[in-house]
N, C-alpha and C positions, 0 to 999 in steps of 0.2 A: 504495501500499500505506499501511499505518500508518505514521504516525512519530510513536513516542513519544520524549519525551527520556528522558535517564537515570533521572532523579527522578519521571517523574511517576506511577508507583505507590508514590513512597515511603510505608512505613510501618516504625517503627521498636521498633513487640512486638515479644512474645514469639508469644500464638497470636491471630490474628485472627478475630473476628465474621462471621458468615455474612451477615449484615446490613450491618454495615464494609466486606465486600468487595462487595454490591452497589451500594455506594454510590460507591466508590472506578468502578468499571465505568461507572455510572451519570457519573458527574461531568468523569471523565479520558478516554475512550474514544473518539475522535472517528467517524465514519462515514468507511468506506474505499470502500467499494462505489459504482462508476460506474451508467451509466445505461442501460438500453435501453428499447424500446417495442416491447412485445409485445399478440398478439391474446389477447382476452377467456378465448379458450379457452386461452390458454398461463399465464396469468396466475394461478390458483390457488396459492394458496399462498405467493409472492410477495410482496415487501415494495413497496409502491406508494412511487415516488420525489416525487411531487405532490401537493398538496390537489387534489381533484375538485370545483370546483365545478356547481351544476346549471347547466346550459346552459339550461333550460325548466322550466315548472311540472309536479311530479306530483301527480294527474292533470293533461294537459294542456288537459281542459273539463271543465266539468261535467257527470257522466253517473250513469245509473243503475244502483244497485247488485243491484237485483234482475229479474226480471221481473214485469210487472204495468203498472200505468197512471200515469202521470204528470197531475197535477193542481196547480193554485193551490188551496193548501188555502183559502184568507178562500174563494174559491167556497163551500166545503159546508159555510157558514155556517146559508143559506137553502134550500140545494138539495142534498138527500142523494142527486142519482139524477143523473149526467153524461151526456151523449151523446156516441159517439167521434169525434173527428176526426183521423183517419190512423191511422199507424204506423212505428215507428220500431226499427229492428236496429241489432245492431252494425257498424259502417262508416257508416252512409248518414250526410249530414248534415245537421244541425237546421237548417234553412236557413229553414224555416217559424214564426212565433212559435204559442205556444199561444193560441187565441181564448179571448177570455174565459167563462165558462160553460160548458167543453168537458173533455173527458178525451184524453188519448193513450197507445194503446198502445206498450208500450216493453217493451224487453229487453235485459238484462246487459250493461255496457259501452255503451250506447247514449246520445247524445249526448242531454244534458238542453233540451228546448228554451225559447226566452224564453218569459218568464210562465207558466215552472211552476216550483214550487218543491220538490213530496214527491211520493214515488211509493209507493203501494198495492202490495204484493205480491199477486198474481194469485191466491193460494188463500184471502186474505182480505174478498174484494170479489162481490156477487153480479150477472149479468148478467141484466135483464128482456125480458119478451118484445119489447121495442119495441128493442134493443140499448142499452137503458143500463145504467149502471152506479152499482149502490149502493154505497156508503163504509161502513164502519163510522167511530163516533165515538172520539174520545180519543189521534190519533194528532199524535206533534208535527211540526211547521213543520222541512221538510230530511228528515224522515226517508226512509231507504234511497237517499238520494245521496250520491255523492263527488263533492265540490265540488273544482274548480282548484286546484291547488297544496295541498290539504289533505295530502296525503305530503311534498312539501317544494315550496321557492317558487324559483319560477329566482332564481339569482345565489346562494343561501345555500352552505355547506360541506358537501357530501354525503359526502365520505369522507376522511380526514386522512391527509395523509403518515404514513409510518411504520408503516402499519396493515397487518400481513400478511392477503393479500386472502382470504377466503373464500366459497362459491358463492353467497351471499348477496348477497355485495357486488359479483361480477361483475354479477348479474341486473341491480341498482341501476343502474351504468354501463350495461348495454344498454336498458333503461327512458331513458334520456338517448339514445340511438341513439350511442350511442360506441361503437368497433369496437377499440380500443386505446389501453391505458393504458402510462404510464410504471413503471418498476417498477427496484430495485437490482440490479443485477448478484450472482449466488451469491458469497459470502466464500470466500477462496482459502484453504482449511485443508491445511496441509502436516502428514501423522500418518504419525507410525513407532511402534511398538514398542522395547522396549529388552529383553535376557536373552539369555544363553546358554543357560538352561534353557527356552526356547521354541521353537517348532517351524513353520513356517508348514503348516496343513492340508492333508493327503494326501502330506506327506513322510515318510519314515521317522522314527522320532524312538526314541533312546537311552532307556536307560533310567533315566533321572533328568530324563528333558527330558518336556513337555507339549504342548501346541498351545494357537497364539497365538487365543484367542475373543476378546480387547482388543479389538485392532484393527479385526475385525469390528463386534462391538460398538460402538465409538464411531463409525468412518466411517457405520454406518447412521443412528444419534443425530445427526451433524451433518449428514445430507443431509436427514435432517427439521426439522433447524432451518435450515434455507438455505440451505446450505455448498455447495461442490465441494472433492473430494477429492483431493490428488494422494498417492497412496499411495506412503511410501519404506521400507515393507519392515521387518523386524526388521534393529537394530542390534545390533554385539556389545557388551558391559559393558565397552568402554574407554572413557578420559575425550578422547581426544585424537579417537579415529570420531566419539565424541558432538560435539564443539566443532565440527569440520569442516562435519559434518552441520545442525549449525543454522546456520552460516554462509551453507551452502549453499542452504537452506532459506529464508529470509530473504530468496532475494534476488525471488524469484517467488511470494511469498504474503503473505496477509492476516495468519494466524493460524498459529502451529508448534502441534502439539499432540501430545503425550506418553504414555503409560504405562507405569509401574514405571521404580524406579532413583531415586526421589525423598525417603528416607529417610535414616537418618541412619548407614544401616550402611554396613560397609567397601566392600562390592560395591556401591551404591549410588550413580551415577556421574554420573545425569542431573542433579542441581542444581551439581555441581561444573561438570560440561562448561558449563551454562549462567552460570555466573559469569563464568567464563573468558574468553567471549564476551560476554557482555550482563550484564543485572543484573536482581537475583531481588526483588521486591520485598515478598513473604511466601513462606513453603513449610510452614507449618501453620496450618491452619483448624479454630479452635474447634469442630469437628464432627465426627458418629461415625455411620458407616463415614465413613473419608475423610478423617481427618486432616491427614496428609501432601498436600500441593498447592503445589505449586512456581510461581508468578506472577511472571512480569514481562516485559523484552525483550532482544533479541537484533535490532542493527543496528536499531534502530527497530521491530521488528516485536513482537507481544505475541507471549509466551510459554506456555502453560501446560503442566504436569507434574502430570499423575495419577497417583494410586497405582495398585500393579499389582494388587491384587486385586477380579475384577470387580465385584462388589457395589460395592464403593468407588468403583470408576471409573463406574459408573451413576450413582450418587449423587453426587457431584461434577462432571460432567460435566451435568446435568441443573440444579444449582444453583450453578454456575461457571461453566462453559465455555458453556454453552447461552445464559445473559445475557449472556456477553459476545461471541458471534456474533451476539446481536443487535443490540448496541452498531455493532459495526463494519459490521452491513447497516442500518443505520439505523432501527433499529428501536425502542423505549421499552424500557428496562431495566424489566423490575416484577416483585416479587417473587408466586409463583403465590398467594395466600391458601387455607388449607384449608378443606375442607369439618369439619364437628363431626360426631363418632358417639361411638358408647358402646364403650366398649375393654372385650372377653372376655378380658384377659389381663393377670397380675400382670407386674411389671417396675419395675424400681430405674437408679437412673443418678446420676450426678456431678453437683452445679448447674454452670452455665459453659458449657454446651456443650449445641448441640442435636444431638437422636441424632434417627436414623430408622429405625423398626421395619417390618422387611418385615410387611404383614399381607393376611390375604383378607377383606374384607367380603362379609358372610353376614345374613340376617334374623335377627333375634332371636326370643326369644317372642309378644313381641306385636308381633312382623312388623315391627320397626322396623332399622335395619341396624346391625349391630355388629363389629366388626374383631376378628379374628381371628390373632394372632403365628403366624407360622412356628416350626414346631418346633426348625428350627435356624436359629444367627444369625450363622454365621459369615461374615467378610466375603469367602469365596472360594467361597461355597455358590452357583452359577447356579439352582437351582432353586428357591432363595428367593426367584429372582427370575420364575420361568416360574410357579411354584404359588400365586404372590399376585396381587393386585388392585391394590396402590398402599401407599403409604408411611405409615404414621401418624407423624407430625410431632410432637417432645414438645421444646416451648422450656427456652430455656435458665436458667428458674427453677425447674423441675419437678424433683423427686427420686423421685418413686414416683409407680408407677399403679395401680391397682386394678381388678377388673373393674367398672362400671357408671357408671367415670369418663368424662367427656369427653375425646376429645382431637382434635386435628388430622389431618385426615385429606385425601390428595393420590394421586388414582388415577392410574394410570401414561399414562391417555392425556391430563391436563395437563402432564405432563413430558415427552413426545416429538413 
């Protein structure tokens, strides 16, 4: 598990910027996940534990990119038509060299015979009554061929460790003949909610209680981030209960993740409980929604306390917890750069904090995408997440947005 010194996340300020928090995570959080060997079919979405070095050239031999006729282009300088010498289909060994002043019928993927350097597409040539092939002028040498190693050469680094594997990465590994890849084990996340006012879905609720949606939200987000969840349920709002839960969770987890109880109110006990058994690095970020975010360590295990409002929990998970899980799992910590789109809304904000506005991207009158702000801005409005397509990111120096202004846009697909 992660073993962090008490001052690993030390921060002495009041509000920490998001960029500063990411620098702390990138610099100070060690990879803790172990390694296992899995089949390619099981490797999608996993973090690669070791570099993959190309064991062979791709393609492994010169071959034709089209159905056509292989020639030595220099033979056409004084002979516009050549007789056909044989036939090569994909999978057939090209054991015989192409004799001078001849052409060979060849099909896509077939090995290029020695002596041939160019392939003419079959639709660009003409066969005469004597079976000779007439070639058009103007083709460059090497056209319509795939040269050995042009994709990647043997010995080159094909995939870098720390990469979250995608289907195209697995295809590359398969092209090398690999059947297994070393990947990081999932980060073990202990997850619980706090609050006397929340109840497990499906159970009866009192007149002043509501169902716990945050734990479901965070569990799904964490799994998508590559974690394995240990669900500790809902804990009562009592400091001693929370402190004991922190210590117990730290025994067999790589990260402790909570929601709720991290503000400065009399009934917010998570922060105080964490401070009694561990150390807090910071508990307020210069972002909206989501300013109350506690981060620190308990018994050497990282701890993050996210806000209780679901939109704030979503935003802070995407921008703080997700990068932390990446670092613990051996992946690089990288801020996702937003796309630039035009705003279709007006907005005012304070300088010095980054704000995330829930928006839906729709085509404008000229067909270019425009970001439309959700009608309701509250951090507890779950439908503001289900009825939008992403977040407009307004940087710290921005104080106002007017329709037509360029704003950053982060589609939800990039944050999940």
